[in-house]
N, C-alpha and C positions, 0 to 999 in steps of 0.2 A: 504494499499499499504506500503511495505517495504523500509523504507528510508535507502540508502546505502552511505551517504554523506560522511562518514568519509573514506571510501576506494575508491571513484570514482574520477576521474580527473575533473578538471574544463572545461568546454565546452563554446566555442562561436560558435553560430548556425547564419548562413546566409542565407536569403531568399529573392530575390528581388521582389516575389510575395505573394500569401497566400498558397493555396493547404493546406497540413495538418501540415504546419511548424508552426502554431501557437500551435497546440496540442502538437506537439514534442517538442517544447521549454518548455511547461508548465509540461511535463513528465519530463524532466531534472531538471526544478526547484523543482517539488515534490522529486526528487531523491537528492535534495541538492546540484547540481553540475553545474546549468546553470550561467554561468559569465555574459553573455549578449546574447541578441537576435536582431540582426541587421536585418531591412528590410526597404522597401521603404515607402509604405502607411500603417499607423497604426493610428486608432482613439482612441483619448484621450479627451471624452466629457468633463473633469472636466479642461482640459488646453486651455490656448488660442494658437491658434485661433480657435480651433475646438469648443470653446464655442459659437461662433457667430450662428453657425448651430445646436448645439446640443437640441435647443428647437424647431426646425422644425421637426414635427413628421415624415413626409416623408422623410426627409434627413437622419436624426437619424436613422430610422429604417435600412435604406440602408447602413449606415457607421457601423452600428453595426456588420456587415459581417467582418467587418476589425478590430475586436478588439475580445479579448477574456478575460471575466470578471475574471476569476482566475488568469491570468499572471499578475505577480505583474509589474505597469507600470515602477519602478526603472530598471528592465531587458532589458527594450525594447529600442532600438537605432532606430530611423527612420530619413528618409531624403525624403521628399515629392517630390523634385524636379524631381527624375528619372522616376515618373510615370506621371507626368502632360501632355507630350506629347501624349501618349496613350490616356489618359483620354480626351484631346481635340479631338482628331481624332475618337475616339469611339463615345462619347457622344454629341459632338457639331456638327461635322462635318459628323458623319455617314459614314466615310470612313473605311471601316474595312480592307481593304487591308493597308492602311496607318497606322492603329491602329496597326496591327500586325507586320509591320516593326518597328515601334516605340517599341514595347514590346521586339523585339530582341535586338535593341539598347540600351533598357533600363537594360537588363541583363548585356551586357558587360560593360555598364558605372558604374553601381550599383558595378559589381564586382571589377573593378579598384579601385573606391573608398573604398571599404571594404579591398582590398588587401594592400593599403597604410595605412589604419588606425586601422584595427582590426584582420586581419587575423593571427598575430603571437602573440597575447597577451595571449592566453590561452593555456594549454597543449594540447588540442584538439580542432582543426577548423572542423566543420561540414556544409558543404555546400550540395547543391541541384543541380541536373542536370539541366545545362542550364545556370546557373549564378553564377559560382565559379571556374573557370579553373585558373585565375590570383591569386586568392586568395590561391588555393591549393598549386600553385607554391611558393608562399610567405611562407606560413605555412612549407611546406618541406625544404627550404632554412634555415629557423629559427630555425630548429630542432623540430618542431611540428609533431604531429601526424594528417595527412590530411585525411578527411573522406569525400566522396562524396556519397549521398544517390539517388538512382534510383527508382522512383515510377513506372516506366515504361521501357521497353526494350530499350538496345542501339540504337541510331537512324540506324545504320549500318543494323542490323537484322531487324529492323522495315520496313525499305525501302524495304528490299529483299521480307519480307513475303506479304507485301500489294501490291508489284508490281507483284508477282508470282500470287496472288490471282485475281488481275485484268486481267490478262493474260488467267487466267484459266476460269474466267467468265465476257468477255468483256461487256456482256449486263449490267452488274452490276457496271463496272468499275467507273461510277459517284457516288455510294454508299460507296466506298472504298478510304476514305480520306487518301491519302498519304501525306507525308511532303513536303511541299516547303519551305525549308528555303534557305536564301541567303548562297552562297558558304562560306564565312565566318564565319557565325553563325555554319553551318554544321561542319566545321573545329574545332571549339570550343566543340561541342558536341562528336565529335570522339576523341578529346585529353583528356577529362575530365578523363574518368575512368584510363587512363595511368599516369595520373599526380597525382592521389591519392594513399596514403599508404593502405587504406582501401575502398572497394566498399561496400555499403548497398544496397541490392537487395530485394524489396519488395514481390518477388515470385520467385519460382524456374525457372518460364520461363523467367522473367528478367536475373536471374542468369546465365542461358544457355547462352543468348544474350550476357553477358559480356564476359564469356568463349570463346564464338564464335570468339570475336575481340582479342583474345590474353590476357585477363586477367587471372593470373593464380588463381585457386581455392581458395588457401590460403590466397588470398588477398580478398575474397568476403564473406559478412556475409549475412545472411539471417534475415530480420526483417520484418515480414508481418505488415501492417498498422492496424491501430487500427478503430474502429466504435463508434459511439454514439448509443449502442443498447438499451438505454433507451427510444430513439425517436420511436422504432420499436417493439411496444408491442405486446404480444403473443397474439392468438386467437385461440380457439378449433374450430376445422372443423367438419362436418360430412360427411357422405358417400352417402349421397342422391345425385341424377342426375348426369350427365355427368361430367368426370374429367376435371376441369377447369385449363387450363395450361396457364401460364402469361410468356410473356417476356416484359422485362423493359430495355429500351435504345436507342440509335438511331436506327432507323429501316433502316438498310443497310446491306451489305456483311461484311463490316467491323467487325460487330456483328454475322457474320454467319447465318443472316436470311434466305438464301435462302436454307440452309441444314435444318432448323428448318421447313421450308414450305414444303420441299421435303418428310420429315419424315411424316408430319401430313397427306399429300396429299395421301403418300403411304399407310397409315393405312386406310382412308377413313372410318372413323369410327363416328358414331353418339354419342359413348360413350366419346368423346373428343371435348372438345372446346376451341380453342386458341385465346388469347385477346393480341393484340401489344400495350403497352403504351409507348410513346415516341415520338420525333420529327421525322416526316416523311423526307425523302430526297427531294431535290429539283426537282429531276427527278423522277417520281415515276411509270414510264412506266414499270420497271422490276417488279413491284407488280402485275400489271393488270391482268395477267394469274393465279393469286394465291388468288384473292380476295374472292373465295368462302370459303378458308380454313381458314380464320382469320376474327376476328372483330377488327375492330380499335378503341382504346378505348380514343385517343386524347393525350393530354399532359395536365399535372397537376403539381401542387405543392407538395411538400413532405408529406403533411397530405394526400393527394389523393393518392400518391404512398402507403402509409401505408395502406390505406383502400383497395385498390386494392389488395395489397399482403394479407390482413387479409381474403379476399373473395376468393382467389384463393386455389387451392390444389397443385400446382408445380409450381416452377419457372424453365424456361430454359433458359440458356444463352451459346449458342455454339459459343463464339466468334473467329474469327480468329486472332485478334489482340486485346489482354487487358492487359494493365500494371498491374494492381490488380483485378478489378471487385469488388467494395466495395458492389454494390447491391446484391451479393450473400451473405455477411453475414447480410446484413440490411433484406433481405427475409428470412434466417435462423432465426434471430431473432423473427420473426412473428410467426414462427413455420411451416414455408414451407421447404418441402425438395427440393433440388437444382440438377438439372442436368447442369454441368458447363464443359466448355472445359480444354483441358490441357494448353491453352495460356491464363492462368487467374490465380487467386490465388486458383482456384478448388484443384489442388493436395495438397496445405497446409491447406485447411480449411476443405473440405469435407471429411469424412469417408465412403469410398465404401461400399454402400449397408446398411449403417447405418443411415446417414441422408442424402443422396444423390448418384449421380454418377458422374465420371469424364470419358470424352470422347474426343478422338480427333476431333478438330473442324469439319472436314469432314466425321465423321464416321455416314453417315445418316442411316445406317442399324441397327448400334448400338443404335443410338437415337431412332428410330422408336421401336426398341426390349424393350427398357427400357421404352418408354411412354406408349406401350402395357401391359407392367407388372404392370406399376402403375394403369392404367384404372381398371385391374383385380383384383389387391390387395389393395382395398381402406382401410381395416382396417390396413393393414401393413403400410400403407402409413401414416396413422395418428400417428403411434409410431414413424415412421422416423421424421415426423415433430417436434415430441415432442423432440426428440435425437437432432434435428436441433437447435431447440431453446436452449438448453442445451450447445450445442457447439458454438454457437454464443457468448455466455457469456465469452469465453476464447479468444475472439479477441476484447473485449471493450478496450478502452485507458487506462483504469487501468491495464489491462493485458500487452498493449503494453508497458507501463511505467516499469514494472517488467522484460519484456524481454530486453527493453534497459538498464536497469541496470544491468543484467546478462551480456550483450554484451559488455558493456563498462568495466566491472570486468574482464572479459577474453580476453581484447584486448590487444594485445602486443604493448606497447606504444613505442619503438623504430621503428623508420620508416623502412620500408623495403628496 
């Protein structure tokens, strides 16, 4: 990794949860420009009071998800109090709606705390969608560069897309999880991109959603997420038997499952087998008429997902709404060509006809045509899988750090 610390501005990163923020902070650390990473919960097994539980195997393994061993502890600022109500409702009371409301409150209270203490300390403040409105405003007033990163589409576009899909397919409406934010929280989400000097979009789909709500194109930068591709090892396939098509994700219309089932049923071919891997919706009624066209592979952990990918010939993700779609890069890393929708990172990651295909979510005819082509061109599909593996390496976290460094170098540090 090329270190650019002599030419990059110092950055304060703030995120009230986890997502990919730990990796982002480490990328900045590697580039030599991380001033601090401010978060709510972070695990320090070598410090008090974390030492009290570090020796309890099960607890320690759970809490390891809340740290990144390569991130220097001296760069991390945490405040546990903001997350305690959510933990209480989710893990003790098992009241998930109350936990969700506590999460929204956590974001706002955390943001207020960061705004008062840290948002104006570095040349660049970098926050994440949902937990940085007040901090962005503070940074701008202080003459700093305020950046807000969006891993998924803006809330206005998201609500519109999901509502339209539910109206088109009312029988699937229960599997199209729309956002149910309190009004005050939704107002925060709507305001954040307008408060920032620059918005970071994880995909062109997210970028389009920001432009849709009036963010000028020159205030948006595209920065695809990274992936730990080392966890998704390559496997050589063969051309024996039917084409094994894999879907990974929540099995509902938000992921475009109806369109995939329609394409498979329309082909009605013994040369194609579809497996669905992931959580089933609470209401499985819409799936009943399609049961003969797929095999349900259940739910599994990451190791199980990797095995399923290594045993498949093709991954299909026709999502109606997908912020990024990390499973696309993960599958490609194992040597799977991918058919993905334009409402994902597909346009940024997949090279059309080289390592996969990109289609509109509801292009059932186009999807069926490409499935038929894949089933009839197995040797070409093997080569596409090798190309996919090579392409996935370009979206590792190391590659992400290099992109991030170039972005910061080219950033106009004068607020817009």
